[in-house]
Structure formats: structure tokens, C-alpha cells
C-alpha positions as CSV (number, residue, x, y, z in Angstrom):
1,X,-90.8,-142.6,-67.6
2,X,-93.0,-144.6,-65.3
3,X,-91.3,-147.6,-63.8
4,X,-93.5,-150.6,-63.1
5,X,-93.1,-153.4,-60.6
6,X,-91.3,-156.3,-62.1
7,X,-89.4,-154.4,-64.9
8,X,-85.7,-155.2,-65.2
9,X,-83.0,-152.7,-66.2
10,X,-79.4,-153.6,-67.2
11,X,-76.2,-151.5,-67.2
12,X,-74.9,-150.9,-70.8
13,X,-71.3,-150.9,-69.6
14,X,-70.0,-154.4,-70.5
15,X,-67.5,-154.4,-67.6
16,X,-70.2,-153.8,-65.1
17,X,-73.4,-155.4,-66.5
18,X,-75.3,-154.7,-63.2
19,X,-79.0,-155.5,-63.4
20,X,-81.9,-154.3,-61.2
21,X,-85.5,-155.3,-60.8
22,X,-88.2,-152.7,-59.8
23,X,-89.9,-153.9,-56.7
24,X,-92.1,-150.8,-56.2
25,X,-93.5,-148.8,-59.1
26,X,-92.9,-145.1,-59.4
27,X,-95.4,-142.4,-60.2
28,X,-92.9,-140.5,-62.4
29,X,-89.2,-140.5,-63.0
30,X,-86.4,-139.4,-65.3
31,X,-86.5,-140.6,-68.9
32,X,-83.2,-142.4,-68.3
33,X,-81.1,-143.2,-65.3
34,X,-77.5,-144.3,-64.7
35,X,-75.9,-147.2,-62.9
36,X,-73.5,-146.7,-59.9
37,X,-70.6,-147.1,-62.4
38,X,-72.0,-144.2,-64.6
39,X,-73.3,-146.4,-67.4
40,X,-76.8,-146.0,-68.8
41,X,-79.5,-148.4,-67.6
42,X,-81.8,-149.8,-70.2
43,X,-84.3,-152.6,-70.4
44,X,-83.1,-155.7,-72.1
45,X,-84.7,-156.6,-75.4
46,X,-87.7,-158.9,-75.3
47,X,-89.3,-160.3,-78.4
48,X,-92.9,-159.1,-78.9
49,X,-95.7,-161.6,-78.3
50,X,-98.4,-161.7,-80.9
51,X,-101.9,-162.6,-79.8
52,X,-104.8,-163.8,-81.9
53,X,-108.1,-161.9,-81.7
54,X,-110.8,-163.3,-79.5
55,X,-113.6,-165.4,-81.0
56,X,-116.1,-162.7,-80.0
57,X,-115.3,-160.0,-82.6
58,X,-118.1,-157.6,-81.6
59,X,-115.5,-155.4,-79.7
60,X,-113.1,-155.6,-82.7
61,X,-115.7,-154.1,-85.0
62,X,-116.0,-151.0,-82.7
63,X,-112.3,-150.2,-83.1
64,X,-112.4,-150.4,-86.9
65,X,-115.8,-148.7,-87.5
66,X,-115.5,-145.4,-89.3
67,X,-116.5,-142.3,-87.3
68,X,-117.1,-139.3,-89.6
């Protein structure tokens, strides 16, 4: 799992609830890592943001054109 600058991770242990912010991105890393208390560190849930397509739809047509 690649960690990027600015990402936040929170300990899943309710008694600990430690939180870290990545200040320097990694090239590669483990798929999961643990807190100093031994609990799993996971990213907190963030609601997805939906975006409307741009007014210029010429690029959009390229993505949906059939290539046989």
C-alpha cells in the first residue's frame, strides 16, 4: 500500500484512538500496519465527492467509444 502525504490513519482500538498524518509519502509499504498499542491502523471513512462532467465532452466521448 502506498502512503501519500496528507493521508490520516486512526487506531481501531477504542481505548487508544491514536491518529497519525503522513508527512512524507512512501514508495511502498505493508498492506496494513499497527499502532504502538497493537491495534490496526485504518483510514477514517470519508464520504465520496461526486463531480459533474466538464462542459467540453470531447474527452468523455473517447472513454466511451467502442474499440473492437
